[in-house]
N, C-alpha and C positions, 0 to 999 in steps of 0.2 A: 571580661567573657560578651559578647553583642547575641546577640538575640535571633534566630536563625531566621531567619529571613526569604522570603518565597520572590515571588513576580512583584516587581517594580520597588524593593522596594520594603512591604510589607511583612508584618510579622506574621512568623503562621503558627497553628497549634488550634487550640479548643477555644471558643469563647463561653461566656459563664452561662449563656445560654441553650447551648449544645451541653454542656456535661449539667446544669437543670434538669434536659429534657434526657438525660439519659441514667441519671438518680432518680428521676418520679417511673420511668418505665423497671426497671432495673427494681425498686420499691415493692410496685407492683405487682410481678411476679413474682415475689420474697409471697408480698398475701395472698395470691393465688395460689402459690402452691404448699401455706401450712395447713389446710383441712387433709389436703391430699396424704402429706405426707403424716400425720395424724392418723391417716384412715390409715398407712401401710404397716404402721407400728402397732397399735392395735390387731393387724391384723397376723403380726407376726407373732407376735404373745401370745395370743388366744392358739393358733398353730403347736406354737410351742409346748404351751400348756395342755393342751390335746396329745400332744404326743408321750410329754412324761406319763401322763394320765395311764397312756393306753400300755405303755413300759411297765409301771408298778403295778398294772391290774393284771397284768400277762407274766410278767417276774414271781408273785401272788400266787397265780393261780399253776406256772410250773413247779414252783416250789412243795405247794400242795400236794402236788401228783408225786414227788418225789416222796416225799413224809419221812423223813430221814430222820424224824423222831419215832417213828415206828406206831403213832396213833393207831387204834383201830375204832373208837367208837366214831361215827358218822355225826354224830349232836356236837361234837366240840371243833374246833378251827386247827387245824394244821399252819395255817402261815393267810396275813391280812394285808391289805394294803388301807394307809392308813393317809388320811391328810389332815393333816395340825398348822393353822393358818394358812400360811402358804410353804409347807414341807410334807413332802408327799415321803411317805416311807415305806415299805416292804419288811414285815416283821413273822420272825419267828419264832417260839414260845422259848423259853428262859427256863430251864427245868421241867414244870407242871403247868405253868402260868403262860398265855400272852400276854404283852401289852405293848403300847404302840412305843413306849417307852425305852426299852430291852428288847432286843435279841435284833435289833436293826440289821440286815446285811440289805436295805440299797436304800440312799433317798438321793432326793433331790431338791429344790426350790421351783418352785412355781413362779412366774411377772407376778408383781403382787398386785396389779390388777386383774387378774383371772378370777372370773369368780366360779367355780364348780359348785351347779346346784342339779338336783334331782328332778329330773323331770314333770314326777307327781306329787304331788304336794309342793315344790317349786325350794325345800327343807336345803340348807347346809350338806354336802357329803362328810361324811366321817370319818368312815372305815368300812372296806368292804373285807368281808373272811366266808377263807374256802377250806373244807373238809378235805380228809384224804383222797377223797374221789374227786377233788378238784370244783365242787358243785358250791355256790354261794349258800351262806348262811345266815339266818337271821339268829346272830349270836354280839355277846356285850362280849369287846379285847379291852381290856385294861380304863372300863369307865365308860366306853364310847360305843353306843348302840350303832351295830351296822346294819348298812341297807340288807333289809329282809329278800332271802331268796325272790326267783320270779316266782309269780303267781297264777295260776293256771293254762303255765306255758307260755308266757307273756315274760320277758327278760324287765330286766327293773334300767331303764335311760337316765343317765347322767348330760346334763348341758355345759360346755365351757363356752362360760359368755366374757368378752371384754370390751369393753366402751361399747360402742352401736352397731356393733359389728353381731350377725345375725348368728343364733345361737352353732357351736358343733355340737353332734352329739353323739353318745360314746354307751355302747351297752356292756354291761357287763358280761363280763364271757363265764 
């Protein structure tokens, strides 16, 4: 086969310099897009964790209001939303005890780079327990100390943080 020829018998195609310039421009564009892509992924992970946390808290509160166990003592939890590592769980009592390891009615895995902390004190969130009226309790569930009930009418605030993104806040319902 012979090379394709252009005008006056010259071979047509890309020269080595044109190819190198194209590759340099492409590499530069990839270099510029990397931080933007990282920020986009972090934002997506943060929104995903935020949504899962909202869902877990909502499900736990709804289950407590249904009160399938028939609990009448307002000081005892009827349902809880637990966060163990990156696992979010909603649990109900098995028999007379409530544990984050048993009675799981819903669970989901948060993105591993998501940090869920309390706005006041900055400690990690472990659980939120609700009584039969759907009120958050200062309780212990399976050895985990749950986030206390709101003080002086102020609700506890939870921060969801991923990477350098600004915190998304969740009020405990």
